[in-house]
C-alpha positions as CSV (number, residue, x, y, z in Angstrom):
1,M,114.9,99.0,69.3
2,P,113.3,96.2,67.2
3,T,110.4,97.1,64.9
4,I,107.4,95.1,63.7
5,Q,109.3,94.4,60.5
6,D,112.2,92.8,62.5
7,V,109.7,90.5,64.2
8,A,108.2,89.5,60.8
9,L,111.6,88.8,59.4
10,H,112.7,86.8,62.4
11,A,109.5,84.7,62.4
12,K,109.5,84.4,58.6
13,V,105.9,85.8,58.3
14,S,104.3,88.9,56.9
15,V,104.0,92.2,58.8
16,S,100.2,91.8,58.7
17,T,100.5,88.4,60.4
18,V,102.5,90.0,63.3
19,S,99.9,92.8,63.4
20,N,97.1,90.2,63.7
21,V,98.9,88.6,66.7
22,L,99.4,92.0,68.4
23,N,95.7,92.8,68.0
24,G,94.4,89.4,69.1
25,R,93.2,88.4,65.6
26,T,94.4,84.8,65.8
27,D,91.3,82.7,65.6
28,R,92.1,81.6,62.0
29,M,95.8,81.4,62.4
30,R,97.7,78.1,62.5
31,A,99.1,77.3,65.9
32,E,102.6,76.8,64.5
33,T,102.6,80.3,63.0
34,L,101.3,81.9,66.2
35,A,103.9,80.2,68.2
36,R,106.7,81.4,65.9
37,V,105.5,85.0,66.1
38,E,105.1,84.9,69.9
39,A,108.6,83.4,70.2
40,A,110.1,86.2,67.9
41,I,108.3,88.9,70.0
42,A,109.8,87.4,73.2
43,E,113.3,86.9,71.8
44,L,113.6,90.4,70.3
45,Q,111.8,91.9,73.3
46,F,109.5,93.8,71.0
47,R,107.2,96.4,72.4
48,P,104.5,97.8,70.0
49,S,104.4,101.6,69.7
50,K,101.4,102.9,71.5
51,L,101.6,106.1,69.4
52,A,101.4,104.0,66.2
53,Q,98.4,102.1,67.6
54,Q,96.7,105.3,68.4
55,L,97.4,106.8,65.0
56,K,96.0,103.6,63.3
57,T,92.9,103.2,65.4
58,G,92.2,106.8,66.5
59,Q,91.9,105.5,70.1
60,T,94.3,105.1,73.1
61,P,94.1,102.6,75.9
62,L,93.1,105.3,78.4
63,L,89.9,105.4,80.4
64,G,88.7,108.9,81.3
65,L,87.3,109.6,84.8
66,L,85.6,112.9,85.6
67,V,85.0,113.5,89.3
68,P,83.6,116.6,91.1
69,S,86.8,117.0,93.2
70,M,89.8,114.8,93.9
71,T,90.0,116.4,97.4
72,N,86.9,114.3,98.5
73,P,88.5,111.0,99.6
74,M,85.5,109.1,98.5
75,Y,86.3,109.9,94.8
76,G,89.9,109.0,95.4
77,Y,88.7,105.6,96.7
78,I,86.4,105.1,93.7
79,A,89.2,106.2,91.3
80,R,91.6,103.7,92.8
81,E,89.1,100.8,92.4
82,I,88.3,101.8,88.8
83,E,92.0,102.1,87.9
84,S,92.9,98.8,89.4
85,Y,90.1,96.9,87.7
86,A,90.6,98.6,84.3
87,Q,94.3,98.0,84.3
88,E,94.2,94.4,85.5
89,H,91.4,93.2,83.2
90,F,91.5,95.4,80.2
91,G,95.0,96.9,80.1
92,Y,93.6,100.5,80.4
93,R,95.1,103.3,82.5
94,L,93.2,106.2,84.0
95,L,93.1,109.8,83.0
96,I,91.4,111.9,85.7
97,G,89.9,115.4,85.7
98,S,88.0,117.5,88.4
99,T,84.8,119.2,87.2
100,Y,83.2,120.6,90.4
101,R,79.8,119.4,89.1
102,D,79.9,122.2,86.4
103,R,78.3,121.4,83.1
104,D,80.6,123.6,81.1
105,K,83.7,122.0,82.7
106,E,82.3,118.5,82.0
107,S,81.7,119.4,78.3
108,A,85.2,120.8,77.9
109,F,86.7,117.7,79.4
110,F,84.8,115.6,76.9
111,E,86.3,117.6,74.1
112,D,89.9,117.3,75.5
113,L,89.5,113.6,76.1
114,S,88.2,113.0,72.5
115,A,91.1,115.0,71.1
116,Q,93.5,112.7,73.0
117,G,91.9,109.6,71.5
118,V,90.0,108.7,74.7
119,R,86.7,107.0,73.8
120,R,85.5,105.6,77.1
121,V,84.6,107.9,80.0
122,I,83.1,107.5,83.4
123,V,81.6,110.6,84.9
124,I,80.7,111.1,88.6
125,S,78.0,113.7,88.3
126,S,74.5,113.9,89.6
127,L,73.5,116.9,87.6
128,A,69.9,116.7,86.4
129,D,70.9,117.6,82.8
130,E,73.0,115.0,80.9
131,R,72.4,116.2,77.3
132,H,76.1,116.8,77.0
133,F,76.7,113.2,77.8
134,E,74.4,112.2,75.0
135,S,76.3,114.5,72.7
136,A,79.5,112.8,73.5
137,V,78.0,109.4,72.8
138,E,76.8,110.7,69.4
139,R,80.5,111.6,68.6
140,G,81.5,108.0,69.2
141,M,82.3,108.0,72.9
142,T,81.1,105.4,75.5
143,V,79.9,107.3,78.6
144,V,79.0,105.8,82.0
145,S,77.4,108.1,84.6
146,Y,77.8,107.3,88.3
147,D,75.5,108.5,91.1
148,R,72.5,109.3,89.1
149,G,69.9,107.4,87.0
150,A,68.5,108.0,83.6
151,T,65.8,110.6,83.2
152,P,62.5,108.9,83.9
153,G,60.6,107.9,80.8
154,K,63.5,108.7,78.4
155,L,65.8,106.3,76.6
156,S,69.4,107.0,77.1
157,R,72.6,105.7,75.5
158,V,74.5,106.7,78.6
159,G,75.2,103.8,81.1
160,H,74.0,104.5,84.7
161,V,75.6,103.0,87.8
162,M,74.6,104.1,91.3
163,P,74.3,103.1,94.9
164,D,70.8,102.8,96.5
165,N,71.1,106.2,98.2
166,F,67.5,106.0,99.4
167,E,68.2,102.7,101.3
168,A,71.5,103.9,102.6
169,A,69.9,106.9,104.3
170,R,67.0,104.8,105.5
171,I,69.4,102.3,107.2
172,A,71.3,105.1,108.9
173,T,68.1,106.7,110.2
174,R,66.7,103.4,111.4
175,H,69.9,102.9,113.4
176,L,69.4,106.1,115.2
177,I,65.7,105.3,115.9
178,S,66.7,101.9,117.2
179,H,68.8,103.7,119.9
180,G,65.8,105.7,121.0
181,H,66.3,108.9,119.0
182,E,63.1,110.9,118.2
183,R,64.5,114.3,117.4
184,L,66.1,113.5,114.1
185,A,67.9,115.6,111.4
186,F,69.5,115.1,108.1
187,A,72.5,117.4,107.5
188,T,73.2,118.3,103.8
189,V,74.4,121.2,101.6
190,A,72.5,123.6,99.4
191,G,71.8,122.4,95.9
192,M,69.6,119.4,95.1
193,T,71.3,116.6,93.1
194,M,69.6,113.3,92.4
195,S,71.7,111.4,95.0
196,R,71.0,114.1,97.7
197,S,67.3,114.0,97.0
198,A,67.2,110.2,97.3
199,K,69.0,110.3,100.6
200,I,66.6,112.9,102.0
201,D,63.7,110.8,100.9
202,G,65.2,107.7,102.6
203,F,65.7,109.7,105.8
204,H,62.0,110.9,105.8
205,A,60.8,107.4,105.0
206,A,62.5,105.9,108.0
207,A,61.3,108.7,110.3
208,E,57.7,108.3,109.1
209,E,57.8,104.5,109.6
210,A,58.5,105.3,113.3
211,G,55.8,107.9,113.5
212,L,58.4,110.7,113.7
213,K,59.1,113.9,111.7
214,G,62.7,114.5,110.7
215,K,64.2,117.9,109.9
216,V,66.6,118.7,107.1
217,L,69.4,121.0,108.0
218,D,70.8,122.9,105.0
219,G,74.4,123.9,105.7
220,G,74.4,126.4,102.8
221,P,76.1,126.5,99.4
222,L,79.5,125.1,98.6
223,D,82.0,127.4,97.0
224,E,83.6,126.8,93.6
225,Y,85.7,123.9,95.0
226,G,82.5,122.0,95.8
227,D,83.2,118.8,97.6
228,A,86.6,120.0,98.8
229,V,85.0,122.1,101.6
230,I,82.1,119.8,102.5
231,A,83.8,119.0,105.9
232,E,83.9,122.7,106.6
233,V,80.2,123.0,105.8
234,G,79.6,120.2,108.3
235,R,81.6,122.1,110.9
236,A,79.6,125.3,110.3
237,T,76.3,123.3,110.5
238,A,77.4,122.0,113.9
239,H,77.6,125.5,115.2
240,Q,74.1,126.2,114.0
241,I,72.9,123.1,115.7
242,A,74.4,124.0,119.0
243,A,72.6,127.3,118.9
244,L,69.1,125.7,118.5
245,G,66.7,125.8,121.4
246,Q,65.8,122.2,120.9
247,R,68.5,120.6,118.9
248,P,68.3,117.2,117.3
249,T,69.8,114.3,119.2
250,G,70.4,112.1,116.2
251,I,71.9,113.3,112.9
252,V,72.3,111.5,109.6
253,A,75.0,113.3,107.5
254,L,75.0,113.5,103.7
255,N,78.3,111.6,103.7
256,D,81.2,110.6,105.9
257,L,83.2,113.8,105.2
258,M,80.3,116.0,106.3
259,A,79.8,113.7,109.3
260,M,83.4,114.2,110.4
261,G,83.1,118.0,110.0
262,L,79.9,117.9,112.1
263,M,81.7,116.0,114.9
264,A,84.6,118.4,114.9
265,G,82.2,121.4,115.0
266,L,80.1,119.9,117.8
267,R,83.3,119.4,119.8
268,E,84.2,123.0,119.3
269,T,80.9,124.1,120.8
270,G,81.4,122.0,123.9
271,L,79.0,119.2,122.8
272,E,80.2,115.6,122.8
273,V,79.4,112.8,120.4
274,P,77.6,110.6,121.3
275,R,76.8,111.9,124.8
276,D,74.9,115.0,123.5
277,V,74.4,114.2,119.8
278,S,74.7,111.0,117.8
279,V,76.0,111.1,114.2
280,V,75.8,108.6,111.3
281,G,77.6,108.9,108.0
282,I,77.1,107.4,104.6
283,D,80.1,106.2,102.4
284,G,82.3,103.8,104.4
285,L,85.5,105.8,104.1
286,Y,88.6,104.3,105.8
287,L,88.9,107.7,107.6
288,S,85.6,107.0,109.4
289,G,87.4,104.4,111.5
290,L,90.2,106.9,112.4
291,S,88.0,109.7,113.6
292,N,87.4,110.4,117.3
293,P,85.0,109.0,118.2
294,G,84.9,106.4,115.5
295,L,82.1,107.2,113.0
296,T,79.2,104.8,112.5
297,T,78.6,104.7,108.8
298,V,76.7,102.9,106.0
299,P,79.3,101.7,103.5
300,L,78.6,101.9,99.8
301,P,79.8,98.9,97.6
302,V,82.5,100.8,95.9
303,K,84.5,97.8,94.5
304,T,81.4,96.2,93.0
305,M,80.2,99.4,91.5
306,A,83.7,100.2,90.1
307,R,83.8,96.9,88.3
308,A,80.3,97.5,86.9
309,M,81.3,100.9,85.6
310,V,84.5,99.7,83.9
311,E,82.7,96.7,82.3
312,R,79.9,99.0,81.0
313,A,82.5,101.4,79.6
314,M,84.2,98.7,77.7
315,R,81.0,97.6,76.0
316,A,81.0,100.1,73.2
317,D,78.2,98.2,71.5
318,A,75.8,98.2,74.4
319,P,72.2,98.9,73.5
320,P,70.3,102.1,74.5
321,E,69.3,102.0,78.1
322,S,66.2,103.1,79.9
323,A,65.4,104.2,83.4
324,E,64.4,100.6,84.2
325,S,67.8,99.3,83.2
326,D,69.8,101.4,85.6
327,Q,72.3,99.4,87.7
328,V,71.5,100.1,91.3
329,F,73.6,98.5,94.1
330,A,72.4,98.0,97.6
331,P,74.6,99.5,100.4
332,E,76.7,97.2,102.6
333,P,75.7,96.4,106.2
334,L,76.1,99.4,108.6
335,V,79.4,99.6,110.5
336,Q,78.7,100.4,114.1
337,R,81.2,102.5,116.0
338,E,81.3,104.9,118.9
339,S,79.4,107.9,117.4
340,V,76.0,106.6,118.3
341,A,74.4,106.1,121.7
342,A,71.0,106.6,123.3
343,P,69.7,110.2,123.4
344,P,70.8,112.3,126.4
345,D,67.6,111.9,128.4
346,R,67.8,108.1,128.3
347,Q,71.5,108.1,129.2
348,R,70.6,110.2,132.3
349,A,67.8,107.9,133.2
350,A,70.1,104.9,133.0
351,R,72.5,106.5,135.4
352,V,69.8,107.2,138.1
353,P,69.8,104.3,140.6
354,E,66.5,102.4,140.6
355,E,64.2,103.2,143.5
356,G,65.0,101.1,146.5
357,T,68.6,100.4,145.5
358,A,71.0,100.8,148.3
359,S,73.3,103.7,148.0
């Protein structure tokens, strides 16, 4: 296997010149010298040692990604887009860990990643406390947080990228209202994160615009696997809904996974979507088009946000940010499928022949 010394000898230059070429420091190099080094690298099929590069720089071309749980397909979708963009544009590969939105687990992962030479980390975590993120930045890491903003009124050296969760929920709720729904509900899980709070606020805002009062349905706490069981929480919530004396006719779910659990649970109780209850999700998962019935959903701009997160993670010299400089991305247009129809009373009225119509 050829070494950097072999390349230098073949190109008749110093080892430091070859090193400069490998590390992109060629702005002051003569074109003829650069051409000789590149030709020698190609002819000898030289591949620089990543271990040697890491030992020299203390860094490795790996991007850390911490997610609540890889069993949530939304995070798999985000991870795929982050990995694709980071590898294609920066030559970085992805190292992934699941934290279950646990502060201690997140902190431990920062320690592990730092020990492996990883200096750039994206964290999907809407925990209210991000002091451990700031501590990682103080140790020389670049940290980007997804799905939450900076603490209001405080400067932060952590980058923040997030969808407009408020607007996503408002769009979903307005869609139900446009179909005539007045008994509205928002289905969520126990525990208030910044993104969940924003969605609930958007739901209430749309209801109030229409002179209505929506209800929040708390499906209860998640177990230690967190997002892994959110569909099951949706299923259990559906059974609670079926037992209500006056159940909601239009439901906005916290996300697509919970919406699909809701639809499965409603079906188990003998209720049909959308004949008895209409359901709208938020995320835009590909699975939403495969459910039965197809799930109406408000897609989030995952590709755009993934690029923004990667680009922010690569800017190690980015200045401190404030709450005003959070990167917030508008949701994509609602995708209408078969999970929404008029409320049951309007459906029945439409089926009754108009007075005077011949039978």
